[in-house]
C-alpha positions as CSV (number, residue, x, y, z in Angstrom):
1,X,-23.1,-26.0,9.0
2,X,-25.0,-22.8,9.5
3,X,-28.3,-22.4,7.7
4,X,-29.8,-19.1,6.7
5,X,-32.2,-17.8,9.3
6,X,-30.6,-20.0,12.0
7,X,-30.6,-18.6,15.5
8,X,-27.2,-16.9,16.3
9,X,-27.0,-19.1,19.5
10,X,-26.7,-22.2,17.3
11,X,-23.6,-20.9,15.4
12,X,-19.9,-21.2,16.0
13,X,-19.9,-24.9,16.8
14,X,-23.3,-24.9,18.5
15,X,-22.1,-22.6,21.2
16,X,-25.1,-21.1,23.1
17,X,-25.5,-17.3,23.1
18,X,-23.6,-15.7,26.0
19,X,-23.6,-12.3,27.5
20,X,-21.0,-9.6,27.0
21,X,-20.1,-9.9,30.7
22,X,-19.3,-13.6,30.2
23,X,-17.0,-12.6,27.4
24,X,-15.2,-10.2,29.7
25,X,-14.8,-12.9,32.3
26,X,-13.4,-15.3,29.7
27,X,-11.0,-12.6,28.5
28,X,-9.6,-12.0,32.0
29,X,-9.3,-15.8,32.6
30,X,-6.9,-16.2,29.6
31,X,-4.8,-13.1,30.3
32,X,-1.0,-13.8,30.1
33,X,-1.6,-17.3,28.9
34,X,-0.1,-18.8,25.7
35,X,-1.7,-17.2,22.6
36,X,-3.7,-20.4,21.5
37,X,-5.8,-19.9,24.7
38,X,-7.6,-17.1,22.7
39,X,-9.4,-19.8,20.8
40,X,-11.7,-20.4,23.8
41,X,-13.3,-17.0,23.0
42,X,-15.0,-18.4,19.8
43,X,-18.7,-17.9,20.2
44,X,-21.7,-15.5,20.1
45,X,-22.2,-12.7,22.6
46,X,-25.1,-10.3,23.2
47,X,-23.8,-6.6,23.5
48,X,-27.0,-4.6,24.2
49,X,-28.3,-3.5,20.8
50,X,-26.0,-5.8,18.7
51,X,-24.7,-9.4,18.7
52,X,-20.9,-10.1,18.4
53,X,-19.7,-13.4,17.0
54,X,-16.1,-14.5,17.1
55,X,-15.9,-16.8,14.1
56,X,-12.2,-17.6,13.9
57,X,-9.2,-16.9,16.1
58,X,-5.8,-16.5,14.6
59,X,-3.1,-18.9,15.6
60,X,-0.5,-16.3,16.6
61,X,-0.2,-12.5,16.5
62,X,1.7,-12.6,13.3
63,X,-0.9,-14.7,11.4
64,X,-3.9,-13.5,9.5
65,X,-6.1,-11.6,11.9
66,X,-9.2,-13.1,13.6
67,X,-12.6,-13.0,11.9
68,X,-15.6,-11.5,13.6
69,X,-19.0,-10.3,12.7
70,X,-21.8,-8.2,14.3
71,X,-25.5,-8.4,13.7
72,X,-28.0,-5.6,14.3
73,X,-31.7,-6.1,14.1
74,X,-33.7,-3.7,11.8
75,X,-35.8,-2.6,14.8
76,X,-32.6,-1.4,16.4
77,X,-30.9,-0.1,13.3
78,X,-33.9,2.1,12.4
79,X,-33.4,2.3,8.6
80,X,-36.6,2.7,6.6
81,X,-37.7,-0.6,5.0
82,X,-37.7,1.1,1.6
83,X,-33.9,1.2,1.9
84,X,-33.4,-2.5,1.8
85,X,-36.6,-4.2,0.4
86,X,-35.3,-4.0,-3.2
87,X,-31.9,-5.2,-4.3
88,X,-30.5,-2.0,-5.9
89,X,-31.2,0.0,-2.7
90,X,-30.1,-2.8,-0.4
91,X,-26.7,-3.2,-2.2
92,X,-26.2,0.6,-2.1
93,X,-27.0,0.7,1.6
94,X,-24.6,-2.1,2.4
95,X,-21.9,-0.3,0.4
96,X,-22.5,2.9,2.3
97,X,-22.4,1.2,5.7
98,X,-19.2,-0.7,4.8
99,X,-17.5,2.6,3.9
100,X,-18.8,4.2,7.0
101,X,-17.6,1.3,9.2
102,X,-14.2,1.4,7.5
103,X,-13.8,5.1,8.2
104,X,-14.7,4.5,11.9
105,X,-12.0,1.8,12.1
106,X,-9.4,4.2,10.9
107,X,-9.8,6.2,14.2
108,X,-9.0,3.1,16.3
109,X,-6.7,1.0,14.1
110,X,-3.6,-0.1,16.1
111,X,-4.7,2.0,19.1
112,X,-4.4,-1.3,21.1
113,X,-0.8,-2.1,21.4
114,X,1.2,-5.4,21.0
115,X,3.3,-7.4,18.6
116,X,2.5,-8.5,15.0
117,X,-1.0,-7.6,14.0
118,X,-2.1,-6.7,17.5
119,X,-4.7,-4.0,17.5
120,X,-5.5,-4.2,13.8
121,X,-9.1,-3.3,13.0
122,X,-10.0,-3.8,9.3
123,X,-12.8,-4.3,6.9
124,X,-13.1,-4.2,3.1
125,X,-11.6,-1.1,1.4
126,X,-14.3,-0.3,-1.2
127,X,-13.2,1.0,-4.5
128,X,-15.2,3.3,-6.9
129,X,-17.7,0.5,-7.8
130,X,-20.7,-0.5,-5.7
131,X,-20.4,-4.3,-5.3
132,X,-22.3,-7.0,-3.3
133,X,-19.8,-8.0,-0.6
134,X,-19.6,-10.4,2.3
135,X,-18.4,-7.5,4.5
136,X,-22.0,-6.3,4.8
137,X,-25.2,-8.1,4.1
138,X,-28.8,-7.2,4.8
139,X,-31.6,-9.8,5.2
140,X,-35.2,-9.3,6.0
141,X,-34.4,-9.4,9.8
142,X,-31.0,-7.8,10.3
143,X,-27.7,-6.2,9.1
144,X,-24.6,-8.4,9.3
145,X,-21.1,-6.9,9.1
146,X,-17.9,-9.0,8.9
147,X,-14.5,-7.7,9.8
148,X,-11.0,-8.6,11.1
149,X,-9.4,-7.9,14.5
150,X,-5.8,-8.5,15.4
151,X,-6.0,-10.0,18.9
152,X,-3.3,-8.3,21.0
153,X,-0.2,-10.1,22.5
154,X,3.3,-9.3,23.7
155,X,5.4,-11.8,21.9
156,X,3.1,-14.8,22.0
157,X,1.6,-14.1,25.4
158,X,-2.1,-12.9,25.5
159,X,-2.7,-9.3,26.4
160,X,-6.4,-9.5,27.3
161,X,-6.5,-6.0,28.6
162,X,-5.9,-4.5,25.1
163,X,-8.4,-6.9,23.5
164,X,-10.9,-5.8,26.2
165,X,-10.4,-2.2,25.0
166,X,-11.1,-3.2,21.4
167,X,-14.2,-5.3,22.1
168,X,-15.8,-3.2,24.9
169,X,-14.7,0.4,24.0
170,X,-13.6,0.8,20.4
171,X,-15.9,-1.7,18.6
172,X,-19.2,-0.6,20.2
173,X,-18.4,3.0,19.3
174,X,-17.7,2.0,15.7
175,X,-20.9,0.0,15.5
176,X,-23.0,2.7,17.1
177,X,-21.7,5.3,14.7
178,X,-22.0,3.1,11.6
179,X,-25.2,0.9,11.7
180,X,-27.7,3.0,13.5
181,X,-29.7,5.4,11.4
182,X,-30.0,8.1,14.0
183,X,-26.2,8.4,14.1
184,X,-25.8,8.9,10.4
185,X,-26.3,11.8,8.0
186,X,-29.7,10.9,6.7
187,X,-29.2,13.0,3.6
188,X,-26.1,11.2,2.6
189,X,-27.7,7.8,3.1
190,X,-30.7,8.9,1.1
191,X,-28.4,10.2,-1.8
192,X,-26.6,6.8,-2.0
193,X,-29.9,5.0,-2.2
194,X,-31.4,7.4,-4.8
195,X,-28.3,7.3,-7.0
196,X,-28.5,3.5,-7.1
197,X,-32.1,3.6,-8.0
198,X,-31.5,6.1,-10.8
199,X,-28.7,3.9,-12.1
200,X,-31.0,0.9,-12.1
201,X,-33.6,2.9,-13.9
202,X,-31.1,3.7,-16.7
203,X,-30.2,0.0,-17.0
204,X,-33.8,-0.9,-17.5
205,X,-34.1,2.0,-20.0
206,X,-31.3,0.5,-22.1
207,X,-33.2,-2.8,-22.4
208,X,-36.5,-1.2,-23.2
209,X,-35.1,1.1,-25.9
210,X,-32.6,-1.3,-27.7
211,X,-29.5,0.6,-26.4
212,X,-26.1,-0.8,-25.5
213,X,-24.9,2.0,-23.3
214,X,-25.5,5.5,-22.0
215,X,-22.9,8.2,-21.2
216,X,-24.2,11.3,-19.4
217,X,-23.1,14.7,-20.3
218,X,-20.6,16.1,-17.8
219,X,-19.2,12.6,-17.0
220,X,-15.4,12.5,-16.2
221,X,-14.0,9.5,-18.0
222,X,-10.2,9.8,-17.6
223,X,-8.7,8.3,-14.4
224,X,-6.1,9.9,-12.2
225,X,-3.3,7.4,-13.2
226,X,-2.7,3.9,-14.3
227,X,-2.7,2.8,-10.6
228,X,-5.5,5.0,-9.4
229,X,-9.2,4.7,-10.2
230,X,-10.0,8.1,-9.0
231,X,-11.2,10.7,-11.5
232,X,-8.6,12.9,-13.2
233,X,-8.7,16.5,-12.1
234,X,-9.1,19.2,-14.8
235,X,-10.1,16.7,-17.4
236,X,-12.5,17.4,-20.3
237,X,-16.2,16.7,-19.3
238,X,-18.0,14.4,-21.7
239,X,-20.5,16.0,-24.1
240,X,-22.7,13.9,-26.4
241,X,-23.0,14.7,-30.1
242,X,-26.4,16.1,-30.8
243,X,-27.4,13.3,-33.1
244,X,-27.0,10.7,-30.4
245,X,-28.2,12.7,-27.4
246,X,-31.2,11.4,-25.5
247,X,-33.0,12.8,-22.4
248,X,-34.0,10.4,-19.6
249,X,-36.3,11.3,-16.8
250,X,-34.9,9.7,-13.7
251,X,-37.1,9.0,-10.6
252,X,-34.9,11.1,-8.2
253,X,-32.5,13.3,-10.2
254,X,-35.0,14.3,-12.8
255,X,-33.9,14.9,-16.4
256,X,-30.4,13.8,-17.5
257,X,-29.0,14.1,-21.0
258,X,-26.3,12.1,-22.6
259,X,-25.1,9.9,-25.5
260,X,-27.2,6.8,-26.1
261,X,-25.3,4.1,-28.1
262,X,-27.7,2.0,-30.0
263,X,-27.5,-1.8,-30.3
264,X,-25.6,-3.0,-33.4
265,X,-22.0,-2.3,-34.5
266,X,-20.5,0.9,-33.1
267,X,-17.0,2.0,-34.3
268,X,-14.9,4.4,-32.2
269,X,-12.1,6.1,-34.2
270,X,-9.7,9.0,-33.9
271,X,-6.1,10.0,-33.5
272,X,-3.8,8.6,-30.8
273,X,-4.3,10.1,-27.3
274,X,-7.7,11.6,-28.2
275,X,-9.7,9.4,-25.8
276,X,-10.8,6.3,-27.8
277,X,-9.6,3.7,-25.2
278,X,-10.6,6.0,-22.3
279,X,-14.2,5.9,-23.5
280,X,-14.1,2.1,-24.0
281,X,-12.6,1.6,-20.6
282,X,-15.4,3.7,-19.1
283,X,-17.9,1.6,-20.9
284,X,-16.4,-1.7,-19.8
285,X,-16.7,-0.7,-16.2
286,X,-20.2,0.7,-16.8
287,X,-21.5,-2.8,-16.1
288,X,-21.2,-1.8,-12.4
289,X,-22.7,1.1,-10.5
290,X,-20.3,3.8,-9.2
291,X,-20.3,6.0,-6.1
292,X,-21.1,9.7,-6.2
293,X,-18.1,11.8,-7.2
294,X,-16.5,9.1,-9.4
295,X,-17.3,10.9,-12.6
296,X,-18.8,7.8,-14.2
297,X,-21.9,7.6,-12.0
298,X,-24.1,7.8,-15.1
299,X,-22.0,5.8,-17.5
300,X,-24.2,2.8,-17.8
301,X,-23.5,-0.2,-20.0
302,X,-25.5,-3.4,-20.8
303,X,-24.7,-5.4,-17.7
304,X,-23.8,-8.5,-19.8
305,X,-21.2,-6.6,-21.8
306,X,-17.9,-8.5,-22.2
307,X,-14.4,-7.1,-23.0
308,X,-12.6,-9.3,-25.5
309,X,-8.9,-9.4,-26.2
310,X,-6.2,-11.8,-27.3
311,X,-4.6,-14.0,-24.6
312,X,-1.6,-15.7,-25.9
313,X,-0.9,-18.9,-23.9
314,X,-4.2,-19.4,-22.2
315,X,-5.8,-22.8,-22.1
316,X,-9.0,-23.7,-24.0
317,X,-11.1,-26.7,-23.3
318,X,-13.6,-28.2,-25.7
319,X,-14.8,-25.0,-27.4
320,X,-16.4,-24.9,-30.8
321,X,-14.4,-22.2,-32.6
322,X,-15.3,-23.4,-36.1
323,X,-17.2,-20.2,-36.6
324,X,-13.8,-18.5,-36.9
325,X,-11.2,-21.2,-37.4
326,X,-11.5,-24.5,-39.3
327,X,-9.6,-26.7,-41.8
328,X,-6.4,-26.6,-39.9
329,X,-3.4,-28.1,-41.6
330,X,-2.9,-30.7,-38.8
331,X,-6.6,-31.7,-39.2
332,X,-7.3,-30.8,-35.6
333,X,-11.0,-30.7,-34.9
334,X,-12.1,-27.0,-34.2
335,X,-15.7,-28.0,-33.4
336,X,-14.4,-29.3,-30.1
337,X,-11.1,-27.5,-29.7
338,X,-8.7,-27.8,-26.8
339,X,-5.2,-26.5,-26.3
340,X,-2.9,-25.6,-23.3
341,X,-1.2,-22.8,-25.2
342,X,-3.5,-20.8,-27.5
343,X,-2.3,-18.3,-30.0
344,X,-3.7,-14.8,-30.0
345,X,-6.2,-15.4,-32.7
346,X,-7.3,-18.8,-31.3
347,X,-7.8,-17.3,-27.8
348,X,-9.9,-14.4,-29.2
349,X,-12.0,-16.8,-31.2
350,X,-12.6,-18.9,-28.1
351,X,-13.4,-15.7,-26.2
352,X,-16.2,-14.8,-28.6
353,X,-17.8,-18.2,-28.4
354,X,-17.4,-18.4,-24.6
355,X,-18.9,-14.9,-24.4
356,X,-22.0,-16.0,-26.3
357,X,-22.3,-19.0,-24.0
358,X,-22.0,-16.7,-21.0
359,X,-25.0,-14.7,-22.2
360,X,-23.1,-11.5,-23.3
361,X,-25.2,-9.1,-25.3
362,X,-22.4,-6.8,-26.1
363,X,-18.7,-7.2,-27.0
364,X,-16.2,-4.5,-26.3
365,X,-13.0,-4.7,-28.4
366,X,-9.9,-2.6,-28.6
367,X,-7.9,-3.1,-31.7
368,X,-4.7,-2.5,-29.7
369,X,-5.2,-5.6,-27.6
370,X,-6.6,-7.8,-30.4
371,X,-4.9,-10.3,-32.7
372,X,-4.6,-8.6,-36.1
373,X,-5.2,-11.7,-38.2
374,X,-8.3,-12.5,-36.2
375,X,-9.8,-9.0,-36.7
376,X,-9.4,-8.4,-40.4
377,X,-7.6,-9.4,-43.7
378,X,-7.1,-6.7,-46.3
379,X,-7.8,-7.1,-50.0
380,X,-4.1,-7.4,-50.9
381,X,-3.5,-10.2,-48.4
382,X,-6.5,-12.1,-49.7
383,X,-5.0,-11.9,-53.2
384,X,-1.7,-13.2,-52.0
385,X,-3.0,-15.9,-49.6
386,X,-6.1,-17.5,-51.0
387,X,-9.1,-18.2,-48.8
388,X,-8.5,-22.0,-49.2
389,X,-5.1,-21.6,-47.5
390,X,-6.3,-19.4,-44.7
391,X,-8.2,-21.2,-41.9
392,X,-9.2,-18.0,-40.1
393,X,-12.5,-16.2,-40.8
394,X,-11.9,-12.7,-39.4
395,X,-14.2,-11.0,-37.0
396,X,-14.9,-8.4,-39.7
397,X,-16.9,-11.0,-41.6
398,X,-18.8,-12.3,-38.6
399,X,-19.7,-9.1,-36.7
400,X,-22.8,-8.4,-38.7
401,X,-24.2,-11.9,-38.2
402,X,-23.3,-11.9,-34.5
403,X,-25.7,-9.0,-34.1
404,X,-28.4,-10.0,-36.5
405,X,-28.5,-13.7,-35.8
406,X,-27.0,-14.1,-32.3
407,X,-28.2,-10.7,-30.9
408,X,-24.7,-9.6,-29.8
409,X,-23.7,-6.0,-30.4
410,X,-20.2,-4.8,-30.8
411,X,-18.4,-1.6,-29.7
412,X,-15.0,-1.5,-31.4
413,X,-12.1,0.9,-31.1
414,X,-10.1,1.0,-34.3
415,X,-7.2,3.1,-35.5
416,X,-5.5,1.4,-38.3
417,X,-8.0,-0.3,-40.6
418,X,-11.0,1.3,-42.4
419,X,-12.5,-2.0,-43.3
420,X,-15.0,-1.8,-40.3
421,X,-16.5,1.4,-41.7
422,X,-18.5,-0.6,-44.2
423,X,-20.3,-2.7,-41.6
424,X,-20.7,-0.1,-38.7
425,X,-24.1,1.2,-37.8
426,X,-22.6,4.2,-35.8
427,X,-19.2,5.7,-36.2
428,X,-17.8,8.0,-33.5
429,X,-14.7,10.1,-33.8
430,X,-13.0,11.1,-30.6
431,X,-11.4,14.5,-30.9
432,X,-9.7,15.9,-27.8
433,X,-11.9,13.6,-25.6
434,X,-15.1,14.9,-27.3
435,X,-17.1,12.5,-29.4
436,X,-18.3,13.5,-32.9
437,X,-20.9,11.5,-34.9
438,X,-19.3,11.0,-38.3
439,X,-21.5,8.2,-39.5
440,X,-23.0,10.0,-42.5
441,X,-19.7,11.5,-43.7
442,X,-17.9,8.2,-43.6
443,X,-20.7,6.3,-45.3
444,X,-20.6,8.8,-48.1
445,X,-16.9,8.2,-48.4
446,X,-17.4,4.5,-48.5
447,X,-19.2,4.8,-51.8
448,X,-16.0,6.0,-53.4
449,X,-13.9,3.1,-52.2
450,X,-14.1,-0.6,-52.8
451,X,-15.8,-2.5,-50.0
452,X,-13.8,-5.4,-48.5
453,X,-14.8,-8.8,-49.7
454,X,-16.9,-10.6,-47.2
455,X,-17.3,-14.3,-48.1
456,X,-17.8,-15.9,-44.7
457,X,-19.5,-19.3,-44.8
458,X,-22.8,-19.9,-43.2
459,X,-23.2,-18.5,-39.6
460,X,-24.4,-20.9,-36.9
461,X,-24.3,-20.4,-33.1
462,X,-22.6,-23.5,-31.6
463,X,-24.5,-25.8,-29.2
464,X,-23.3,-25.2,-25.7
465,X,-23.3,-28.6,-24.1
466,X,-19.7,-28.9,-23.0
467,X,-19.3,-31.4,-20.2
468,X,-15.9,-30.9,-18.7
469,X,-14.0,-33.9,-17.5
470,X,-11.3,-33.1,-14.9
471,X,-7.8,-34.4,-15.3
472,X,-6.8,-37.7,-13.7
473,X,-4.6,-35.8,-11.3
474,X,-7.6,-33.7,-10.2
475,X,-9.7,-36.8,-9.7
476,X,-7.1,-38.4,-7.5
477,X,-6.7,-35.3,-5.4
478,X,-10.4,-35.2,-4.9
479,X,-10.9,-38.8,-4.0
480,X,-12.0,-40.4,-7.3
481,X,-15.3,-39.7,-9.1
482,X,-17.5,-38.9,-6.2
483,X,-19.6,-35.8,-7.0
484,X,-20.1,-32.8,-4.8
485,X,-23.1,-33.3,-2.6
486,X,-23.4,-30.0,-0.8
487,X,-22.2,-28.7,2.5
488,X,-23.0,-31.0,5.4
489,X,-23.4,-34.1,3.3
490,X,-20.0,-34.2,1.6
491,X,-17.7,-34.9,4.5
492,X,-14.4,-36.8,4.7
493,X,-13.7,-39.4,7.4
494,X,-12.6,-36.8,9.9
495,X,-16.0,-35.1,9.6
496,X,-14.9,-31.9,7.8
497,X,-16.2,-30.6,4.4
498,X,-14.0,-32.0,1.6
499,X,-13.6,-28.7,-0.2
500,X,-12.4,-27.2,3.0
501,X,-9.1,-29.0,2.2
502,X,-8.7,-27.5,-1.3
503,X,-6.3,-24.7,-0.5
504,X,-6.9,-21.2,-2.0
505,X,-4.4,-18.5,-2.4
506,X,-5.2,-15.2,-4.3
507,X,-2.8,-12.7,-5.9
508,X,-4.7,-9.4,-6.1
509,X,-6.7,-9.0,-9.3
510,X,-4.4,-11.1,-11.4
511,X,-4.8,-14.7,-10.4
512,X,-5.4,-17.3,-7.7
513,X,-4.3,-20.9,-7.1
514,X,-6.5,-23.8,-6.1
515,X,-4.5,-26.7,-4.7
516,X,-1.4,-25.1,-6.4
517,X,-3.2,-25.0,-9.8
518,X,-2.9,-21.4,-11.0
519,X,-5.8,-19.7,-12.6
520,X,-4.6,-16.6,-14.6
521,X,-7.3,-13.9,-14.9
522,X,-5.1,-10.9,-15.5
523,X,-6.7,-10.3,-18.9
524,X,-10.2,-10.5,-17.6
525,X,-10.4,-6.8,-17.5
526,X,-13.8,-6.3,-16.0
527,X,-12.9,-7.7,-12.6
528,X,-13.1,-4.5,-10.5
529,X,-11.8,-5.7,-7.1
530,X,-9.5,-8.3,-5.7
531,X,-12.4,-9.5,-3.5
532,X,-14.1,-10.7,-6.7
533,X,-11.0,-12.8,-7.3
534,X,-11.4,-14.3,-3.8
535,X,-15.0,-15.1,-4.5
536,X,-14.2,-16.7,-7.8
537,X,-11.7,-19.0,-6.0
538,X,-14.4,-20.1,-3.6
539,X,-16.9,-20.6,-6.4
540,X,-14.5,-22.6,-8.5
541,X,-13.7,-24.8,-5.6
542,X,-17.3,-25.9,-5.5
543,X,-17.6,-25.9,-9.3
544,X,-14.7,-28.4,-9.6
545,X,-16.7,-30.8,-7.5
546,X,-19.8,-30.2,-9.6
547,X,-18.1,-31.3,-12.8
548,X,-16.2,-34.2,-11.2
549,X,-18.7,-36.8,-12.4
550,X,-18.8,-35.3,-15.9
551,X,-22.6,-35.3,-15.8
552,X,-23.1,-31.5,-15.8
553,X,-22.3,-29.2,-18.7
554,X,-20.4,-26.0,-18.2
555,X,-23.6,-24.0,-18.6
556,X,-25.4,-26.1,-16.0
557,X,-22.5,-25.9,-13.5
558,X,-22.2,-22.1,-13.7
559,X,-25.9,-21.6,-13.6
560,X,-26.0,-23.7,-10.4
561,X,-23.2,-21.7,-8.9
562,X,-24.9,-18.4,-9.9
563,X,-28.4,-19.4,-8.6
564,X,-27.0,-20.8,-5.4
565,X,-25.1,-17.6,-4.7
566,X,-28.1,-15.5,-5.5
567,X,-30.6,-17.5,-3.4
568,X,-28.4,-18.8,-0.5
569,X,-25.6,-16.3,-0.3
570,X,-21.9,-17.0,0.5
571,X,-22.4,-19.8,3.0
572,X,-22.6,-22.8,0.6
573,X,-19.2,-21.9,-0.8
574,X,-17.4,-21.4,2.5
575,X,-16.1,-23.9,5.0
576,X,-16.9,-23.2,8.6
577,X,-17.8,-19.5,8.5
578,X,-18.3,-16.7,5.9
579,X,-15.2,-14.5,5.7
580,X,-15.0,-10.8,5.2
581,X,-13.3,-10.2,1.8
582,X,-15.7,-11.6,-0.9
583,X,-17.3,-9.6,-3.6
584,X,-19.9,-11.0,-6.1
585,X,-18.6,-11.4,-9.6
586,X,-20.8,-11.3,-12.7
587,X,-21.8,-14.6,-14.3
588,X,-19.5,-13.6,-17.2
589,X,-16.5,-13.6,-14.9
590,X,-17.5,-17.0,-13.4
591,X,-17.5,-18.4,-17.0
592,X,-14.1,-16.8,-17.6
593,X,-12.7,-18.4,-14.4
594,X,-13.9,-21.9,-15.2
595,X,-12.8,-21.6,-18.8
596,X,-9.2,-20.7,-17.8
597,X,-8.9,-23.4,-15.1
598,X,-6.4,-26.0,-16.4
599,X,-7.4,-28.6,-13.7
């Protein structure tokens, strides 16, 4: 077990720190031996102005590549302390350094020859969002960067000469050109830091001025394609309607103007293909900061915002959905509702309640991906099917109370029903990708039409004290009712950490499996990166142990996971070493993960 702040010499199985010359000697001693002899290289080595640690050695050249990391002290790296003392700047600097290291690797990738993955040099491929990643972390003492190397071989025979090229020629050049301030373009580094600080300023501005989101004038919202998150060329720049335009004075950029969406209920309408969903998609990803050139750098949304949609077939466990669904014909209790195969309306109702439990202050909803009977019931249908025969209270009748009594705003894209006009505070029409504030015109029209009947029973936010009890199969797999007691204490008879034996397999941004139990997150649309999926798998693995004794509620379990990740980093959730390839999810996605876990 590695503790934070522990001396590097005590890591990797308590191997003492060695010199780079000792590594060279070891390398030459295993040359032309069978591939498993590479495992003797595991350890920590001093390379002049950085430390190299070989954490895990692959079993053969065709297996997943070996895991390594380097550490550079701040006195050697030379970055100003202001660049990493506060979190927004620190995350931005880590992101910049990761991208830089990745570009350096491209010049040397597979330059060392051999079979299988021999010569591979890889690190995280960052997307448009700026995320906290295990690939690069900055503490008060040093910079740590994690990456992968394919140890070279011909067949399954060690080719130490090629690995010597990687570790003594290629890697030092990449490190030198990536993590030392004097080797970098100081203006570009500064711009990345300043952009992050300006974005954080806008987030704080939203909270202070009762706003849900801000979209800067000139933003490019459309994406290049359905499979590319790059900005679309020659697209229409965003321009705020004058009635919603606000000017914000940023600490670095100065004045910026754009559309400020107030808290409450905001309706986005317009014809097909005019940009309604494009705006909503930009807002849903506005919970993250974006890199310069993305087009959405200054699209900033309440960072607790949650995209809701119908999810036919998802599992629901002990959720109080009585706010929306009650008096079922089969007499099933909706105050503590569970199902393995939810309908669209039931899943969306559960999503609202789970979102409130997760601390969401804003719901983002697209009518196209919602259950119609959950969203609204028109006057004619209410006459045909009386309220006594309909167990669903539609979202239309709850949206106002959600804001006024639970403090949760809503931004809704609608195209087929005008019922929401009557409860909306702000109504935007998208016309050829340009927003028009039509609130006053629509409210005037509403006076000439009969308002929908809203007869929802009393509103009450449920108590969130769910204590999940795992299935008997899960208990038997985990060794009974023993609770998780933390790394280093919870060990099996062979001396290893128990959760180390709970196997994880991820499938991009769609799903992962934990001990062959699949967790489907394809409809959790605010996951920005597959590395967040990897992180959720590791978090859930510990979370399962936390709820094993049934003494923790869901909220307590997830708060423990979130607090531990924030204070102690990735180490408590990993087995013997922290891998490259983890990105921090929001607490809302941690809730979504646990809520969809069937185990």
